[in-house]
ZAMARGU-4260 file (C-alpha; in steps of 0.2 Angstrom, whole numbers, plus 5000, padded with zeros to 4 digits):
<rodrens>
0) 5598/6296/5894 | 5603/6295/5913 | 5607/6314/5913 | 5589/6319/5908 | 5581/6306/5920
5) 5592/6312/5934 | 5586/6330/5931 | 5568/6325/5932 | 5570/6314/5947 | 5580/6326/5958
10) 5566/6339/5954 | 5552/6326/5958 | 5546/6327/5941 | 5544/6309/5937 | 5529/6299/5944
15) 5538/6283/5938 | 5534/6266/5945 | 5552/6262/5949 | 5557/6279/5957 | 5541/6277/5968
20) 5549/6262/5976 | 5563/6273/5984 | 5562/6273/6003 | 5574/6288/6007 | 5572/6305/6000
25) 5590/6307/6000 | 5592/6294/5987 | 5586/6306/5973 | 5599/6318/5977 | 5613/6305/5979
30) 5608/6297/5962 | 5608/6313/5953 | 5625/6318/5961 | 5632/6301/5955 | 5626/6303/5937
35) 5632/6321/5936 | 5649/6316/5943 | 5650/6302/5930 | 5647/6314/5916 | 5662/6324/5921
40) 5674/6311/5926 | 5671/6298/5912 | 5679/6310/5900 | 5693/6313/5912 | 5697/6294/5911
45) 5697/6296/5892 | 5709/6310/5892 | 5721/6300/5903 | 5720/6286/5890 | 5723/6298/5876
50) 5738/6305/5885 | 5746/6288/5889 | 5744/6283/5871 | 5750/6299/5864 | 5735/6301/5853
55) 5734/6320/5849 | 5718/6320/5839 | 5705/6307/5840 | 5696/6315/5825 | 5711/6313/5814
60) 5713/6295/5819 | 5695/6292/5815 | 5695/6301/5799 | 5711/6292/5793 | 5704/6275/5798
65) 5687/6278/5789 | 5697/6284/5773 | 5707/6268/5772 | 5702/6253/5761 | 5698/6236/5769
70) 5713/6225/5768 | 5716/6206/5770 | 5725/6200/5785 | 5735/6184/5781 | 5737/6184/5762
75) 5729/6192/5747 | 5713/6181/5748 | 5714/6176/5766 | 5710/6159/5761 | 5718/6151/5777
80) 5709/6163/5788 | 5693/6162/5779 | 5692/6143/5780 | 5694/6144/5799 | 5681/6158/5800
85) 5668/6148/5789 | 5671/6133/5801 | 5668/6144/5816 | 5653/6151/5808 | 5646/6134/5806
90) 5649/6130/5824 | 5640/6147/5829 | 5625/6143/5818 | 5624/6125/5826 | 5625/6134/5843
95) 5610/6145/5839 | 5600/6129/5834 | 5606/6121/5850 | 5600/6136/5860 | 5583/6135/5853
100) 5583/6116/5854 | 5586/6117/5873 | 5573/6130/5875 | 5561/6119/5865 | 5554/6133/5854
105) 5558/6149/5845 | 5552/6161/5859 | 5549/6176/5846 | 5535/6166/5838 | 5525/6167/5854
110) 5522/6185/5851 | 5510/6180/5838 | 5500/6167/5848 | 5490/6179/5858 | 5498/6175/5875
115) 5495/6187/5889 | 5510/6198/5896 | 5513/6187/5911 | 5515/6172/5900 | 5527/6181/5889
120) 5537/6187/5904 | 5539/6170/5910 | 5545/6164/5893 | 5558/6178/5893 | 5565/6173/5910
125) 5565/6154/5906 | 5575/6157/5890 | 5588/6168/5898 | 5590/6165/5917 | 5583/6147/5918
130) 5592/6140/5902 | 5595/6122/5905 | 5609/6119/5892 | 5627/6124/5892 | 5627/6142/5895
135) 5645/6144/5889 | 5640/6137/5872 | 5625/6148/5871 | 5634/6164/5877 | 5650/6163/5868
140) 5647/6154/5852 | 5628/6158/5849 | 5625/6175/5857 | 5642/6184/5856 | 5651/6176/5841
145) 5637/6175/5829 | 5635/6194/5827 | 5654/6196/5826 | 5655/6184/5812 | 5641/6193/5803
150) 5651/6209/5803 | 5667/6200/5797 | 5657/6192/5783 | 5650/6209/5778 | 5668/6216/5779
155) 5674/6202/5767 | 5659/6205/5755 | 5663/6224/5754 | 5681/6220/5751 | 5678/6206/5737
160) 5660/6209/5731 | 5660/6190/5730 | 5643/6181/5730 | 5650/6167/5741 | 5654/6181/5754
165) 5637/6188/5752 | 5629/6171/5755 | 5640/6169/5771 | 5635/6186/5777 | 5616/6182/5774
170) 5617/6166/5784 | 5626/6174/5798 | 5614/6189/5798 | 5598/6179/5799 | 5606/6168/5813
175) 5611/6184/5822 | 5593/6191/5821 | 5586/6175/5827 | 5598/6173/5842 | 5596/6191/5847
180) 5577/6188/5850 | 5579/6172/5859 | 5574/6179/5876 | 5561/6191/5869 | 5572/6206/5875
185) 5569/6222/5865 | 5586/6230/5865 | 5598/6216/5858 | 5590/6215/5841 | 5589/6234/5840
190) 5607/6237/5845 | 5613/6224/5833 | 5604/6232/5818 | 5609/6250/5823 | 5627/6243/5824
195) 5627/6242/5805 | 5626/6261/5804 | 5643/6262/5813 | 5649/6247/5802 | 5644/6256/5786
200) 5652/6272/5792 | 5669/6264/5796 | 5669/6255/5779 | 5661/6268/5768 | 5664/6284/5779
205) 5645/6288/5777 | 5628/6281/5778 | 5614/6285/5766 | 5599/6294/5772 | 5588/6281/5765
210) 5596/6267/5775 | 5596/6278/5790 | 5577/6282/5788 | 5572/6264/5784 | 5581/6257/5799
215) 5573/6271/5810 | 5556/6267/5805 | 5558/6249/5808 | 5565/6252/5825 | 5551/6263/5830
220) 5538/6250/5823 | 5547/6236/5832 | 5547/6245/5849 | 5529/6249/5848 | 5525/6231/5843
225) 5535/6224/5858 | 5528/6236/5871 | 5510/6233/5866 | 5513/6214/5867 | 5520/6215/5884
230) 5507/6228/5889 | 5493/6216/5883 | 5484/6230/5874 | 5483/6238/5857 | 5470/6252/5858
235) 5474/6269/5851 | 5476/6277/5868 | 5490/6265/5872 | 5499/6267/5855 | 5499/6286/5858
240) 5505/6285/5876 | 5520/6275/5870 | 5527/6291/5862 | 5519/6305/5872 | 5521/6300/5890
245) 5538/6305/5897 | 5536/6293/5912 | 5529/6278/5903 | 5531/6268/5887 | 5546/6271/5876
250) 5551/6288/5883 | 5549/6282/5901 | 5560/6267/5897 | 5573/6278/5889 | 5574/6293/5901
255) 5568/6286/5918 | 5569/6267/5919 | 5587/6267/5912 | 5593/6277/5927 | 5581/6271/5940
260) 5593/6257/5946 | 5606/6271/5950 | 5594/6279/5963 | 5589/6262/5969 | 5607/6257/5972
265) 5609/6272/5983 | 5593/6268/5992 | 5597/6249/5995 | 5615/6249/5998 | 5621/6248/6012
270) 5605/6251/6022 | 5595/6237/6016 | 5609/6226/6009 | 5628/6226/6013 | 5640/6231/6000
275) 5645/6217/5989 | 5664/6220/5986 | 5671/6207/5973 | 5658/6193/5978 | 5647/6198/5963
280) 5662/6198/5950 | 5661/6179/5946 | 5661/6162/5954 | 5680/6161/5949 | 5684/6176/5959
285) 5674/6170/5974 | 5683/6153/5973 | 5701/6161/5972 | 5697/6173/5987 | 5687/6160/5996
290) 5672/6171/5998 | 5653/6167/5996 | 5648/6171/5978 | 5634/6184/5976 | 5621/6189/5963
295) 5625/6205/5955 | 5617/6221/5961 | 5605/6222/5947 | 5597/6206/5952 | 5598/6210/5971
300) 5588/6226/5968 | 5575/6217/5958 | 5573/6204/5972 | 5571/6218/5985 | 5559/6229/5976
305) 5549/6215/5967 | 5551/6199/5976 | 5535/6191/5971 | 5539/6193/5952 | 5556/6186/5955
310) 5549/6170/5964 | 5536/6168/5950 | 5550/6169/5937 | 5543/6184/5928 | 5556/6197/5933
315) 5575/6198/5929 | 5587/6212/5933 | 5587/6231/5934 | 5602/6237/5924 | 5607/6255/5925
320) 5622/6266/5923 | 5639/6258/5929 | 5641/6269/5944 | 5626/6261/5952 | 5634/6244/5953
325) 5651/6252/5958 | 5642/6260/5973 | 5634/6243/5977 | 5650/6234/5977 | 5662/6247/5985
330) 5653/6261/5991 | 5660/6279/5990 | 5677/6272/5983 | 5668/6263/5969 | 5657/6278/5965
335) 5673/6290/5964 | 5684/6278/5954 | 5673/6269/5942 | 5669/6284/5930 | 5688/6287/5928
340) 5692/6268/5925 | 5677/6266/5913 | 5682/6281/5903 | 5700/6275/5902 | 5695/6257/5896
345) 5684/6263/5883 | 5695/6276/5875 | 5711/6265/5877 | 5702/6251/5867 | 5695/6263/5854
350) 5712/6271/5850 | 5721/6254/5849 | 5708/6249/5836 | 5709/6265/5826 | 5728/6263/5825
355) 5726/6245/5819 | 5724/6239/5801 | 5707/6241/5793 | 5703/6223/5790 | 5686/6213/5793
360) 5692/6206/5810 | 5697/6223/5818 | 5682/6231/5810 | 5670/6218/5818 | 5679/6220/5835
365) 5677/6239/5835 | 5658/6238/5831 | 5656/6224/5844 | 5665/6234/5858 | 5656/6250/5854
370) 5639/6242/5859 | 5646/6228/5871 | 5655/6239/5884 | 5641/6239/5897 | 5640/6258/5901
375) 5622/6255/5906 | 5625/6237/5911 | 5637/6237/5926 | 5654/6241/5932 | 5659/6223/5935
380) 5661/6220/5916 | 5675/6233/5915 | 5685/6224/5928 | 5682/6206/5924 | 5673/6203/5907
385) 5674/6185/5903 | 5664/6187/5887 | 5675/6200/5879 | 5691/6191/5885 | 5685/6175/5877
390) 5681/6184/5860 | 5698/6192/5859 | 5706/6175/5864 | 5696/6166/5850 | 5701/6179/5837
395) 5720/6179/5842 | 5720/6160/5840 | 5711/6161/5824 | 5723/6173/5816 | 5738/6164/5824
400) 5732/6147/5817 | 5729/6154/5800 | 5746/6162/5799 | 5755/6146/5806 | 5745/6136/5793
405) 5751/6147/5779 | 5769/6147/5785 | 5769/6128/5786 | 5761/6126/5769 | 5772/6139/5760
410) 5787/6131/5768 | 5781/6114/5762 | 5780/6120/5744 | 5797/6128/5745 | 5805/6111/5749
415) 5794/6102/5736 | 5783/6092/5748 | 5767/6100/5739 | 5764/6102/5721 | 5766/6120/5717
420) 5752/6119/5705 | 5740/6114/5718
</rodrens>
C-alpha cells in the first residue's frame, strides 16, 4: 500500500487532501526514499533473525506447522487450563460491558440514527481518546484479550467438536465484534474478521473459496456503508467514486492516506517540530529518564495540519508506515535502523511460534501478532509495546497456574488427600 502511494506521490500523481498539506517539495522525495528503503531493509532484518535462529526454510516450518493436529497443553482435556480461560473470558465480557457502560451507549448503533458525519466523528473521538473509565481495563481485557480468547475458544472447538466449546466461541466472537466497533473505526472489525482466514489456514491448511468470497463481499459492503455514513451522502455518484477514484474513498484510503503520514513526518520534523526522542514512548519511560512526556508523532502531525478539528474533538491521529514515526523520534538514525529492527522482531516471533506446539493458545498468539504488529501504526510499539507484553505475561501466568494446579491436585490424589474417583 505504501509503495504504490509513494510512487504516485513522488511523481505528483495524487491530488490528495493530506498530501496537499505538505509545505516542502522535498518531502515528497524524502518520503518516497524512506518507503523504498524500508522495503529493502525490512527483509534484511528478517534474514538476520532467520540466521540467528538457524531457520533454514520458513516455508517448511510453516508447512510442518499447518500439517500438525491441534494438541492440548496441560492435560488431555486441559480441564485446569480451560477453567482458567473460561473465568478470564467472563472477565473480558464484563470488561466489554463496562466499556459501553462508561461510554453510555453502543456507538455502532448511532450509524442507524441519521446523525451527520461531524456528530459521528465526535462520537468516535469521545469513545477512543476521551474515554472516562479505566483505560487499562478497556485496552487489555476488553479490546485485546477478548479477540484472543475467541481464537482460543475456536481452537478448542476444532480440537474437541464440543457444543460447550462452540457456545464459548460464539459468546467470545459476538463480544469481539462488538468491542471492535466501540469507536466506530472501520479497520478493527475488518482485521478481526480477516484474521479468521489465517486461523483457518493454520488449523486446516486451507480455506474454502466460499468462506473467502462471503467474507470478501461482507468487507466490501461494510466499507462502503461506513464511508458513506461518514461522508453524509449515499447517492449513486458517491457509491461509484468509492471504488473508482484512486485518490478518494476506499482506494484513496488504501494507497494514499495510509502512507501520507510518512511524507508529513519528513515535512514537519524537525522544521516545524523538534525530534521527539524517547519522550513519546510512554509516561513510564519519561518518568524513568526524567523527561517531559510527549504525544506520539501521529497525534502531533494531526494537531499541526488540522488544529481546529483536534480542538473540536473530531480528529484523532494520522498513522502511517513505522519509518515515519522512527524519523519523527530519532531523525536519520531512526529511519536507517527501524526497518532492520522491525523486520527482525516480526520474523523472530514468527519463527518461535512456528516451532512451538500447535495448541489453541499458541495459535491465538500467532494470529494476534500477525495483525497486531503495528507496521502501519508506529515504530514505538516495536521498542516498547505494553499491550503485547501484558498479553504474553497473562498467558504465561495462565498456563503456569494451570500446570501448578494440576501438579498439586495430582500430588494430593497420590497421597490420598482426594478421592481418586472424584
